[in-house]
N, C-alpha and C positions, 0 to 999 in steps of 0.2 A: 504494500500500500504506500502510495507516494505522499499523500497528504492526510492530515487529521480528518478533513471533510470526507475524503474517499474512504478512510478507515471507518468512520462513523456510519456512513451509508451502508457499507458492507456488513458491519456488525448488526445494524438494524434489520437488514434483510435476513440475515442468518437467525436472528432472534425470532422472527416470524415463522421461520422454517423448522424450529426446534421440535414442534409437535407433529411435523409432517411425516408421511410414509417415506419408505426408502426411495432413493433416486430411481428414475425411470429413463429409458432411452426413447426418444421420439425421432423417427426417420422422416425427413421431408425432402422431396415429395413422396418418397417411398423408400423401401429397402434397396432397390436397384433401379438405376436410370437406364434410358435407352440410348445414351450417347456418351461421348468423352470430350473433355475440354481441358485446356491448360490454365485458363484464367481462374483465380487471380494470382496464384502462387508460382506458376511455371511459365515457360514459353518465351523468355526474353533473356538476352545476354547482358554483359556489362554496359552501362550507360543508359539502359532502358528503365522506365518506371511505369507504374500503373495505378489508376484510381478505379475502384470497382465497388459497385453496390448491388446487393442481391436482396430481394424481398421474399419473405416466407409468409404464406397466407395463414391468418389466425385460425382458420378452420382446421388446419393440420395439427393444432395443439389442443384438441378437444379433451385429451387425457388430463389436462391441467386446467379445468374450468375455473378454478379459483386463482390461477396464476402459478408461477413456479420460479425457482432460482436456477438459472442456467450456469453451470460450473465448468463444463468442458464441451468440446466438439469432436465429432468423428467424421473422417472422410475416407474414401477409398481410392487408391491409385489403381489404374487398370493395366492389365497385361497387354502386350509384352513390355511396355515401358513402366513396369512396376518398380520404379526407382525413386528414392527420396532425394532430399536436398536440404541445404542450409541457407536460409534467407537472412542476410545480416541486418536488414533495416525495414521492418514491417510494423504497421499499427493497425489494430482492428477495433472498430467501434460497433456498439449495438444501440439501437433506439427503436421506439415504437413509432411507426410511420403512418400518416393518414393516407398514403398513396396505395392504390390497389395493385394486386398482382397483374402483370401485363399492362400496367398503367403508370409505371414510374416516370417521373419527369426526366428529361435529358439533362436538366440542370441539377447537379448533385445536391446543392444546398436545399432545394425544394423538397427533397425526399427525407431529410433528417428530422427526427422528432425532437420534442422539447426535453426528453429524458436521455439525450445522447450521452453515452458512457464509453470511455476507453476501457475495453475489456482485455486487450493485449497491448501493454504499453510499448511505444515505439522502441524497437530493438530486434534482437535475433529471434527467428522463428524456425524451429526444426520441423521438417516434414519427413517422417520416416515410415516406411511400410512395416506392418506387423509390430507396432509399438506395444510394449507391455502395458496392460491396463486400458487399452482402447475399448470403446463400447462394443458390445456384441454386434456382430455383423459389419464392423468397420475395422480397418487396419491402421489408420492414422489417428493419433490422439493429439489434440491441442487443449491444454489446460489453461483456462482463463486466469489472468492475473487478478481481475476483479469480476466476481460473479454478477450476472445481470438479472434483476427481478423483472420478469415479463408476465404481463396479464393480457391474454389474447382478447379479452373483452374490450380492451382499450385501443386495439388496432393491429395491423400486421407488424411483423418483426423485420427490421432492416439490419443487415450486416454490411458494414462500410469498411473496405480494406484500402489502405494506402501502402503500396509497395514501392519503396524508394529504390534508388540505383542498386542493382545487384552487386556491383563492385567486383574486383578481381578475386576476392576471397570467398565469394558466395557460389552456390550451385543450385540451379533450378531443378525442381522435381519433374517427373514425367506427367502423363495424362491423368486426369481425375474422372471418376464416374460422375456423369451429369445427366440431366433431363432436358429435352428440347421439345416439349409438348405445349401447344397453345391451350390454355384452359386448365393447366395443372396448378400447383400451389407455389411455383417459383418463377421469377424472371429477374433480369439484371439490366444495368446500364454501366458502361465501361469506357475508359479513355486511355490512350497510350502515353499519357504524361500525368504524373501524380498532381501536378499543379493546374491541370485543366479544370475549368469551372463546369464544363458540360461534356457529355459523351454520347455514345450510340446505345440505344435500347433494343433488346431482343428478348426472346422467351427462354433462353438458356438459363440453367442454374445448376450449381453443384448439388449432388445428393449429400445431405448433411445429417449427421446424427447428433441430437442435442441431449446431453446428460442433464436432467432436470430433477430437482427436488420439489415435488408439488407442495403448495402452501395452502393449508386449510383456512377457514374463517378464523381470524385471530380472536381469542377470548382473553378474559382477564388473567388467566393463568400464563398466557404467553407474555403479556405485558409485564407482569410482576417478575417474570424470569429473566428480564432484560440484562441484568448485570452479570453474575457469575456464569449462568448457562450460556449466554451469548459469547462470552470470551472463550469458554471451553469449546464451543462448536467451531469458532473461528480458528482456534489453535489446532484442533484436530484436522480441519480442512486444509490449513496451511501445511501441516506435517505430511498429509497424504500427497499434496501437490509437489512438495520438495522431494518426497520419496519417489514419485513417478518420474520426475525429471532426472533423478540420479540413475534410475533404471534405464531410461532412454540413452543417457550418456554412456553407460556401461555397455549397452547393446551395440551402439554405433562406434565405439572405440575398438 
């Protein structure tokens, strides 16, 4: 956590989740897509950058009708380019967007919701196949630096990726499993420069697994437990996060 404000928001969300059921995995738009694509993490060499937004329809999150805390993501690399990479400079944001699927504005700022949150702070992102701890049905694990509290009743979910210059020390991964169906629960807008204010929209989208802890209606018991219980939950989540990253480093070394 970078700031006290960020820490407080994270702890508050976790306190609401302390009576929730175990985490669940929600695959959007489904477990397997009908296509492959390199965006937003692969497909460009040194000197190239990318701005990428993908919307996920709220209807795909019916399993968390009271909302949920998103703590990690899963993706699948496709064969025969089932190869990982290390991206040295990536930032990922989530927000609740008012824009519909297949209706994103080509202007990036118009798609971002008021609850825009940096879930992966700008820096290195490892994309590795067969990552230990990846969600069932997925091979790539991305643990969020800051969990995102998402309520599908408030709108669709927007993933906003800024991939900066790959640089001489980076390596781009191969193709990702994706969906390219008009009318499904994903679509995107993208540009070949991270600084661009607008991009091109189409109906492609990465098949994504969301690791979510459902949040029930908060009661007085949740609120009274805010102190010690919240801190304990946060510390356990942080410990698991660090442990999974150590496993990834050990696997890739």
